[in-house]
N, C-alpha and C positions, 0 to 999 in steps of 0.2 A: 531512456531505455523503456522497453515494453513492461518490465517488471514493476515499474512505478505506477503503471496504469491498472495493474491487477488489484482487485479488492480481495485480500486474503481473508478467510474465515477466522472468526474469533475462537479462542480456545474452548469456550462453552459450546459453540456450534459443533466443533470437531468432536468433543466428548459426547454430546447428545447424539450426533449422527452415528458414532461408533457404537454406543450402547444400543441404539435402535437396531443396527445391523446385527449385533450379537443376539439380542432378544429375538428378533424375527428369525434368525438362523436356528436358534434353539427350538422355537415354536414349530417351525417348518419341519425340522428333523424329527421331533416327537410325533407330529401329525403323520409324516411319511412312515415312520416306524410302526405306529399303530395300524395304519392302513395295510402295510406289508404283512403284519402279523395276522390280521383278520383275513386278508386275501389268501395267505398260505394255508391257514386252517380251513377256510372254506373250500379251497381246491383239494385238500386232503380228504375232506368229507365227501366231496363229489366223486373223487376217484374211488374211494372205498365203497360208495353206493353203486356206482355204475361199472365197477371193475376196472382193472388196469394194471 
């Protein structure tokens, strides 16, 4: 069977990969949240200065 030729990852590799994905997802979501906050405040300031 083809399954016997597959080299399945070890448990440690799966755990490390999963943790890496979770950490990077959290970091990216915080980064995008901060960027969104700054951009929205900047746009509010620009709209208040130039009317709208």
